[in-house]
Legacy VTK file of the C-alpha trace (Angstrom):
# vtk DataFile Version 3.0
C-alpha trace
ASCII
DATASET POLYDATA
POINTS 307 float
-25.423 -12.354 -72.022
-25.790 -9.786 -69.164
-22.750 -9.017 -67.059
-24.562 -10.691 -64.020
-25.154 -13.987 -65.675
-21.319 -14.034 -66.592
-20.558 -13.149 -62.966
-22.363 -15.968 -61.716
-20.725 -18.197 -64.095
-17.203 -16.996 -62.899
-18.192 -17.238 -59.030
-19.376 -20.667 -59.230
-16.235 -21.691 -61.335
-13.865 -19.923 -58.853
-15.710 -21.665 -55.880
-15.145 -25.026 -57.415
-11.391 -24.049 -57.766
-11.112 -22.838 -53.878
-11.149 -18.896 -55.037
-13.229 -16.272 -54.274
-14.153 -13.032 -56.473
-12.602 -10.301 -54.199
-14.000 -7.429 -56.668
-15.525 -7.057 -59.836
-15.544 -4.109 -62.067
-16.343 -3.157 -65.445
-13.347 -2.560 -68.035
-13.059 -2.119 -71.661
-11.043 -3.903 -74.324
-8.369 -2.335 -76.697
-11.038 -1.690 -79.124
-13.548 -0.303 -76.214
-15.980 -3.045 -76.106
-17.019 -3.631 -72.644
-15.270 -6.100 -70.392
-15.936 -7.504 -66.835
-12.460 -7.763 -64.605
-12.580 -10.025 -61.797
-10.247 -10.042 -58.635
-9.691 -13.540 -57.657
-8.238 -14.814 -54.523
-7.731 -18.012 -52.618
-10.752 -18.506 -50.354
-7.877 -18.809 -47.408
-5.548 -15.814 -48.235
-7.060 -12.997 -50.370
-3.946 -11.008 -50.121
-2.670 -12.580 -53.491
-4.831 -12.228 -56.299
-4.882 -12.294 -59.956
-7.331 -10.538 -62.311
-9.364 -12.351 -64.753
-10.920 -10.358 -67.474
-13.324 -11.542 -69.865
-15.467 -9.952 -72.472
-18.889 -8.705 -70.923
-20.773 -11.137 -73.378
-18.544 -14.152 -72.950
-20.572 -17.154 -72.207
-18.639 -20.264 -71.060
-21.684 -22.558 -69.955
-21.070 -24.572 -72.828
-19.095 -27.946 -71.746
-16.151 -27.507 -73.561
-15.465 -23.885 -72.916
-16.540 -24.600 -68.837
-13.746 -27.150 -68.753
-11.019 -24.943 -70.284
-12.004 -22.241 -67.814
-12.301 -24.427 -64.745
-9.202 -26.449 -65.099
-7.527 -22.690 -65.748
-8.628 -21.581 -62.409
-7.684 -24.458 -60.726
-4.232 -23.865 -61.863
-4.567 -20.415 -60.716
-5.462 -21.280 -57.344
-2.232 -23.293 -56.999
0.060 -20.649 -58.808
-1.026 -18.247 -56.127
0.432 -20.026 -53.736
3.482 -19.081 -55.036
5.376 -16.132 -53.209
5.446 -14.090 -56.568
2.599 -15.857 -58.738
3.574 -13.455 -61.647
7.121 -14.531 -62.080
8.672 -17.139 -64.734
11.831 -18.038 -65.412
13.312 -18.561 -69.222
15.669 -21.620 -70.105
18.359 -18.745 -70.358
17.891 -18.016 -66.795
16.069 -14.595 -66.973
13.711 -14.436 -64.256
10.779 -12.341 -65.745
7.040 -11.302 -64.016
4.203 -10.655 -66.929
1.609 -8.244 -66.211
-0.536 -5.395 -67.961
-2.262 -7.541 -70.235
-5.050 -6.287 -72.103
-7.305 -9.308 -72.546
-9.076 -10.432 -74.770
-7.373 -10.407 -77.927
-8.163 -7.696 -80.692
-8.199 -7.702 -84.588
-4.911 -5.895 -85.787
-5.176 -2.001 -86.560
-2.412 -2.317 -89.037
-4.338 -4.175 -91.703
-2.757 -7.264 -91.026
-4.700 -10.615 -90.805
-4.058 -11.273 -87.045
-5.199 -10.992 -83.489
-3.066 -9.106 -80.912
-2.860 -8.922 -77.437
-0.422 -6.558 -75.393
1.347 -6.706 -72.122
4.725 -6.443 -70.340
7.454 -8.643 -69.447
9.910 -7.013 -66.574
13.216 -8.349 -65.414
12.976 -9.415 -62.086
16.567 -9.971 -60.363
15.677 -8.877 -57.065
16.984 -5.467 -57.332
15.412 -2.305 -58.408
15.192 -3.003 -62.091
13.412 -0.914 -64.889
14.389 -3.221 -67.740
11.248 -4.165 -69.616
9.640 -5.368 -72.834
6.473 -4.065 -73.964
5.268 -7.024 -76.009
2.685 -7.479 -78.741
1.745 -11.069 -79.045
-0.074 -12.081 -82.254
-1.975 -15.123 -83.938
-2.584 -15.135 -87.772
-6.532 -15.654 -88.275
-5.835 -19.155 -89.501
-4.044 -20.052 -86.377
-6.710 -18.519 -84.186
-8.766 -21.613 -85.169
-6.939 -24.008 -82.857
-8.058 -21.805 -80.004
-11.450 -22.229 -78.611
-11.887 -18.340 -77.656
-10.072 -15.379 -77.775
-10.217 -15.139 -73.996
-7.479 -15.019 -71.217
-7.840 -18.417 -69.913
-7.464 -19.934 -73.552
-4.428 -18.233 -74.398
-2.762 -16.951 -71.296
-0.459 -19.513 -70.989
0.940 -20.275 -74.407
1.266 -16.581 -74.899
3.568 -16.275 -71.800
5.648 -19.466 -73.025
5.642 -17.735 -76.563
7.434 -14.738 -74.936
9.565 -16.877 -73.018
10.534 -18.424 -76.284
11.046 -15.139 -77.913
13.684 -14.342 -75.106
15.233 -17.602 -75.606
15.760 -16.642 -79.478
17.341 -13.303 -78.853
14.413 -11.718 -80.589
13.188 -9.436 -77.721
15.014 -6.585 -75.406
14.891 -5.552 -72.103
15.026 -1.788 -72.184
14.517 1.101 -69.837
11.975 2.343 -72.239
10.683 1.864 -76.022
8.049 0.629 -78.272
6.165 -2.812 -78.366
7.900 -5.531 -79.642
6.261 -8.564 -81.778
5.963 -11.725 -80.433
4.289 -14.235 -83.373
2.771 -17.048 -82.159
2.743 -19.448 -85.443
2.225 -22.884 -86.234
5.925 -23.686 -85.729
4.708 -23.828 -82.046
1.905 -26.082 -82.368
1.637 -29.750 -83.538
-1.562 -30.370 -85.568
-0.856 -34.066 -85.312
-0.465 -34.056 -81.331
-2.761 -31.432 -81.234
-0.695 -29.373 -78.653
1.888 -26.543 -78.161
5.589 -27.439 -78.393
8.110 -24.814 -77.556
11.519 -26.317 -76.691
12.726 -29.412 -76.994
14.538 -30.384 -73.712
16.665 -32.908 -72.105
16.201 -34.149 -68.359
19.604 -32.431 -67.497
18.361 -29.106 -68.751
15.120 -29.694 -67.173
16.984 -30.438 -63.932
18.832 -27.043 -64.247
15.709 -25.165 -65.065
13.862 -26.348 -61.820
16.997 -25.626 -59.643
17.296 -22.217 -61.376
13.802 -21.240 -60.843
13.878 -22.338 -57.083
16.892 -20.061 -56.902
15.279 -17.098 -58.326
11.284 -17.366 -57.427
11.999 -18.495 -53.728
15.647 -17.823 -52.815
15.905 -14.281 -54.414
12.261 -13.002 -55.049
9.945 -15.131 -52.665
11.808 -14.653 -49.240
12.485 -18.720 -49.313
8.895 -19.216 -49.485
8.123 -22.768 -51.753
7.617 -22.268 -55.252
5.426 -24.660 -57.527
7.720 -27.032 -59.839
4.860 -28.992 -61.363
3.471 -25.955 -63.027
1.705 -27.468 -66.207
3.089 -24.041 -67.945
6.523 -24.911 -67.599
5.770 -28.394 -68.672
4.158 -27.060 -71.888
7.255 -24.614 -72.478
9.768 -27.462 -71.664
7.919 -29.980 -74.028
7.257 -32.568 -71.212
4.266 -33.582 -68.572
3.866 -32.774 -65.000
4.569 -36.234 -64.126
7.900 -36.078 -65.636
8.494 -32.663 -63.768
7.514 -34.275 -60.390
10.272 -36.935 -61.233
12.818 -34.286 -62.224
12.191 -32.226 -59.134
13.010 -35.606 -56.880
16.128 -35.936 -58.961
17.123 -32.427 -58.409
16.038 -33.031 -54.504
18.213 -36.156 -54.461
21.037 -33.992 -55.559
20.556 -31.759 -52.135
20.105 -28.516 -53.876
16.504 -27.946 -53.063
14.252 -29.143 -50.096
10.742 -30.367 -51.394
7.430 -29.905 -49.591
5.591 -32.868 -48.232
3.546 -32.944 -51.259
6.891 -33.083 -53.679
5.118 -30.507 -55.844
6.829 -27.382 -54.053
10.263 -26.490 -53.217
12.661 -24.135 -51.575
16.263 -23.575 -51.661
18.806 -25.722 -50.079
22.003 -23.763 -48.655
24.230 -25.649 -51.577
21.461 -23.688 -54.064
22.139 -20.305 -52.477
25.623 -20.940 -52.452
25.616 -21.003 -55.983
24.550 -17.173 -56.433
27.135 -16.288 -58.356
26.773 -18.657 -61.007
23.562 -17.848 -61.736
24.154 -14.212 -61.625
26.909 -14.720 -64.298
24.265 -16.435 -66.321
21.695 -13.758 -65.939
24.483 -11.480 -67.064
25.012 -14.001 -70.415
21.483 -13.867 -70.858
21.275 -10.198 -71.024
24.103 -9.804 -72.922
22.939 -12.433 -75.750
19.655 -10.263 -76.011
21.923 -6.667 -77.289
23.556 -8.159 -80.191
21.180 -10.403 -81.957
17.948 -7.569 -81.539
16.206 -6.801 -84.666
16.885 -3.322 -85.320
13.390 -2.876 -87.121
12.021 -3.730 -84.068
14.295 -1.208 -82.032
12.935 1.601 -84.558
9.299 0.793 -83.584
8.389 -1.162 -87.015
6.181 -3.832 -85.369
3.107 -5.039 -86.265
0.546 -3.366 -83.870
LINES 1 308
307 0 1 2 3 4 5 6 7 8 9 10 11 12 13 14 15 16 17 18 19 20 21 22 23 24 25 26 27 28 29 30 31 32 33 34 35 36 37 38 39 40 41 42 43 44 45 46 47 48 49 50 51 52 53 54 55 56 57 58 59 60 61 62 63 64 65 66 67 68 69 70 71 72 73 74 75 76 77 78 79 80 81 82 83 84 85 86 87 88 89 90 91 92 93 94 95 96 97 98 99 100 101 102 103 104 105 106 107 108 109 110 111 112 113 114 115 116 117 118 119 120 121 122 123 124 125 126 127 128 129 130 131 132 133 134 135 136 137 138 139 140 141 142 143 144 145 146 147 148 149 150 151 152 153 154 155 156 157 158 159 160 161 162 163 164 165 166 167 168 169 170 171 172 173 174 175 176 177 178 179 180 181 182 183 184 185 186 187 188 189 190 191 192 193 194 195 196 197 198 199 200 201 202 203 204 205 206 207 208 209 210 211 212 213 214 215 216 217 218 219 220 221 222 223 224 225 226 227 228 229 230 231 232 233 234 235 236 237 238 239 240 241 242 243 244 245 246 247 248 249 250 251 252 253 254 255 256 257 258 259 260 261 262 263 264 265 266 267 268 269 270 271 272 273 274 275 276 277 278 279 280 281 282 283 284 285 286 287 288 289 290 291 292 293 294 295 296 297 298 299 300 301 302 303 304 305 306
């Protein structure tokens, strides 16, 4: 398929989601194969953008693939309303940004029977911080059978959540420089019976704490007080809940007077009571960073990763 046909498909799907193609350029994947990079932004505000990179020959005209891409772009359009669309929070209170991902997946060059995608996770605490982790997300060929395509729209969400989960487990380290660290995506993260990813079993109290902390960091610290999306399906997957339950959780947190919901009840800003809790969140962040150090696998520190 020509890149012109792919461009037409992307443009139509983006338009349906309320996005426009701001720019398009040719790229190369990890193995040197041609890709097409699309810079997408909301039709009403192209100052905020996200890059969509697809294999140049990728065709998502079929109904099953098209539905996933369209759903991905609709979520993207809403996520781009966040002040920092690239930022996420872990259960341990680490505010992170994800970037520089090299889509699509590529076959491992080490001889392992896996597919790999490279990217970066960076600590975002509102300060000039250079702590980051170069990550190498991997899937076995067998596990890859549950993924419809090795392309960004089909995997970005669960890869980001796998990275968050690996931080939760103390198996990634934030450093000033270093080698790539592995993030395995295994069958333990996927229920074949329920046909869905499962990363964390959380209680309602944990979800309330998570949403409050998310508003504190992503709006209060990083977003200049602009509203952040509380019903993000990626968070629902990460917390093993539903978007509907997240909305109820957000209402409960708002009832406590720590966040202020927007009229649509899906976004929120911090109330003064939440900002006053800054010291507590900073202590939680310090504890999370300390947790990563002693439990870090020394073999990974030496660079023994599956690339």
